[in-house]
N, C-alpha and C positions, 0 to 999 in steps of 0.2 A: 443323553436325555436328562441327566441330572443337572446339566448346565442351563437348561431352558428356564427362562424366568417365569415365576408364578403369575397368574392373572391377578391384577390388583396390587402388584408390587409398586411401592412409591419410588420408581426408578429415578425421577427428577431430583428428589431430595437426596438420594444416595449419590448420584453423580455430582451434585453441588457440594456435598460433604467431601467426596473423594478428591475433588479439585481444590476446594477451599482450604482443607486441613493442611496439606503439605505446603500450600502457598503462604501460610502463616510462618513457616520456618525459613522462608527465603529472606535474603538480605535485601535491603532497599538500595536503589541507585547503583546497582552493580554494572560494570562494563566488562566486556570480554573482547579480547583481540581476535578478530575473525581471520585467522590464517596469517595476517601481517600485523606487525606491531603498530602501524599507523592507522589501522581501521578498527574503530570501536563499534560494538553492538550493544544496545541497551538490553539488560537482562533483569531478572528478579521481578518483584511486584510491579514496577512501572510497566514492564513489557507485557505481563499477564493482563494488566489493566487495559493497555492499548488494544490487545487482541479481543478481549471480551467486550469492550465498549465500541469496537469497530471504529477507532479514531481515524479521521481523514488525514490529519497531519501527524505522522509519527516522528519520534525524535531521531532515529537513525535508519532511514530507508536504505536498504542495501540490495542490489541486484547481483545474483551470482550467475555469471555467463560462462558457458562451456565453449571452447574454441574449436573450430573445425580442424586446425592443425595444432595439436596439443604439445608436440615435442619441441617445436622451434620457438626460441625466444624472440627472434627477429620478427616473425609473423605476429607474435603476441603484442610486440611493441607497435606494429603497424595498425593492428585492430584497436589497440588502446588509443592511438592518436586519432583514429576515426571517431571515437566515442567521446574522449575527454575534451572539455571546452578549452580551446586555445585562443588567446586574445592577441591582437596586433602588437601590443606592448611587449609580449613575451619574445617575439621574433624580430622586432625592429632594432636596428643598430642605433638609429636616431630618428627623431621627428623634430625638425627645426623650421623656424620661420625665416622666410627670405623676402626682403623688401627691395624692390628695384624701382627705377623711374617709371617703368611701364606698368607696374602693378605689384601685387604680392602673392605669394603662394606658400604652402607647407611642403617641405621636401621630406620624403620618407625613404630611408634606405633599409633594406632587409638584410638580416644576417643569414646568409645561405648555409653556413656551416651548422648553425643551430637548427635550421629547418631539416637539414640532412640527418643530424644526430637524433632529433625527435621523431624522425620518420614521418613527417607531416606531408600529406599529399596536396600541397598547395603551390600555385604559381602566382606570378605577379598579376595575371589577368583575373584569376579566381579571387584574389584579395581585393582587387578593384571592384569586382562584382559584389563582394560582401559589404564593402563600404557603401556602395549605392543602395543595397538592400536595407541597411540600417535606417529606420525611419526618422529618428530624432536628429540626424545630421543634416537632412534636407539637401544632400549632395546628389546631383544627377551625373550621367555619363559625360556630359560636355565639360564638367568641372575637373575631371581627372585626366591627366596626361601620363602615359607610360613612357618613361625615358629609356630604361634598359631592363634586363631581367631581374634586377634587384633595386630599382629606383623608380619612384613615381612622384608626381607633383599634383597637389590638390589646391585648387583656387577657391576662395570664399564665394558663396552663392550670392552675396550682396556686396558690390564694390563701391558703394557710396562712402564718402569721406567720414561721415559720422559713425557708421556702423562697422566699417571694415576691420578696424583693430579689434573690436570686441568679438566679432565673429571668428577672427583668427585665434584668439585666446580660447574661445569656447571649443573650437575644433581641436586645438592642441590638447585640451583637457579630455575630450571625449574619444578621440581616435584610438588611444592605447587600449580602450575597453571594448573595441569592436571585435565581435566573435568571428574568427575567420574559418574555424573548423570545429566540428564536434556538436554535441547536443546541449543546448543552453541550460536545460533543467538538471544537468548532471554536474555535481561538484568536482569529483575526480574519479579516476579509475586506477586500480592497483593490480599489478600482475602478482599472483600468488601461486606457490607450488602446491601440487596435489597432496592431500594428507597421506595417502597410502603410497603413491608412486612419485618420487622426487623428480623424475624426468618430465612429468606432465605439468602443464600450466593451465590455470584458468583465470578469469578476470573477476575482480570484486569491484563493483561500481557503486559509488555513493550518490544517491539522489533518485529522483523520480524519472519516468520515461521508459517503461518496460517495452512498449511497442516499438519505439525508435531503436532501442538496443537490439531487439529481435530482428529488425530489418537491416541491421548493419552487416555488410559483407564480411565473411570470416568468422561469424558467430553461429554456433549451432543452436537455432531458435527452439528446437524441440526440448533442449535441456537447459533452458534459461529460466530462472525463477526469481521472484522478489519476495521480501518479507512483508510487503505492504498488501494487506488483504483486499482493500477496496480497489486498488489498481489491478490486482489479479482478476477480480470480478469484472472490471471494465474491459480488460483485454482478452481474457481467456474464458470468461463465463462463470456462472454460479457454481457449477460442479468443481471447477478448479479452485474457487474461493473456499469451498467447504473443505477440500483436501488441504488447502493452505492453512486454514485455522487449526486442523488436526496436527499438521506437521510442526507449526510454530509452537503450539502448546507443548508438544512432545519434546521439541528441541530445548525450550526454555526450562522445562522441568528436568530434562536429562542433564543439563549443565550443572545441576545441583545433586545429581545422583538419585533423583526421585523417579519412581515408576508409577504411572497411572494406567489402569486398565483401558485398553482402546475403546471399549464400549462407552465409557463415561465421556471421553473427549468427542466421540462420534455423536453422542446424544446432544452435547452442547453445540457442536457444529451444525447438526441438523436443525436444531431449534433456532439458530441464528440465520439459517439460509432457506428455510422451507417455503418462504413467501416469494422466492425468486429474486430477492435482493438481500444484501448483507445488512442485518439489523443488529445493533448492539444491545447489550442488556442495560439499557439506560431508560430514562423516562420517555424518550422519544421512540426508541426501538420497541419497547414492550407494548406501548399503546398501539403500535401498528400490528403487533403479533396477536394480541388478544382483543376481544370485543366486549367481554363481560365488565360491567361498570364496577361491581364490588371488588373484582380482582384488581382492576386498575387503581381503585381508591385505596386498596390495602398496600399498594406499592409506593407511589409518590404522588404529590399534588392532589391530596384527597378532595379538598373542597372544589377544585376546578372540575374534576371528573364528575362529582355528584351534581354540581350545578349544570354542566353541559348536558348530562343525561336527563336531568329534570326538564330542561328547556326543550330537548328534542324528544321527550316522552319515550325514552329507550326502555326496552324490556330485557330483563335478566332472568335466564332460566335456572340459575343457581345449580350448575352442574359441576363446576370445578372444586378444587380443594379449598382455596382461599375463601370463596363465597360461602361454602358450607360452614366453615369455621366462624365467619362473621355472623351468619344467621343462626348458629347453634344447631345446625342439622347434622345428621350422620355423614361423615366424610366418605366419598365414594372410592376408597382404596382399601385393599386387604379384604377383610370379611364384610365391610360395608358396601362392597361393589355390587352384590346381587340383591334382587328383591324376590320375595315369594309372592306369586300371583295366584289368585283363585280362578280356576278354569271352569267357566259356566257350561261349556258345550260338551264336556266329557261325560261318558256314561258313568253311573255310580260304580266306584271301584270297590267299595266295601258295602256289605248288605245293610249295615245299620244307618245308611243315609249319608255318610261322609262322601264328598267328591274329591277326586285326586287333585293335588296341587302341583304346579310346575315351577321350576326355578328359572328365572330369567336373568341373564347377564346384560348389563348395559353395553 
């Protein structure tokens, strides 16, 4: 019972102080290696700023994916190959131009050993389909001829004498960058060992695309998370985004050995998500959260808010803390929360004519 908060406690100010004070002791621009030496995660003040402002493009988006088969390294490599972006240039032995009296074409030979080593699930026909799907190349099925399981020929889509050479050069430049396997929005995936159990593996994936990763066969979608709050909100909903804000603040602070009471982070997460969408503590987010003109004017862009409210004839009830301070009224926190009201309908409580008063809490 002693832990229950008092009515009128300024819990917002206490929470802001509890999160803001340790954040001043953080180092700027810190990076931390997430399980693997090649995988950097932004920490420190920039990361706290990203979380609280609900930034749409964060500096290091990382998806942590749990594998269905955690023990096997081979299955981890297969799943990694399904997710990581693989380009034609990575697995082609050569892409060369061939000119003959009958015409010209580009000859592509695949390196089957590399495909086997990378555990890529591609065939010559799936690669031909990927080339056709790439819109900028303008290549149709009729332009591709499959010669063997490791060789294919591509003819230019325009064979007129003036354009043919230039189209060949253009294709030669663009073909190595054709994505034949993986999710385009993902930069790379790294297999990392579990922190507690060395025999178990999981995947750390750099980039956006949580939904695509969760749909990949071999990944346990129930335990796949990302450190990008807005993407979590889009894929898993607002409750998951709220939990993500709490976890990310806790993780960032924990990396510096700082502990913040859960109630403070929960209050911040609630304030950012209670409207049904993730709103940052910025001039755009706050103006969607609050409707009071004086409160918004005291935050940022004072003249704009006052001007718009005057044009729209807005009414302000002056109920909040900021508005009361601006107007010089008693602030409705602590002992200023309740009002003493005169009760007209009550029977005389005392014989000398006084009527009883009642306390009303807002």
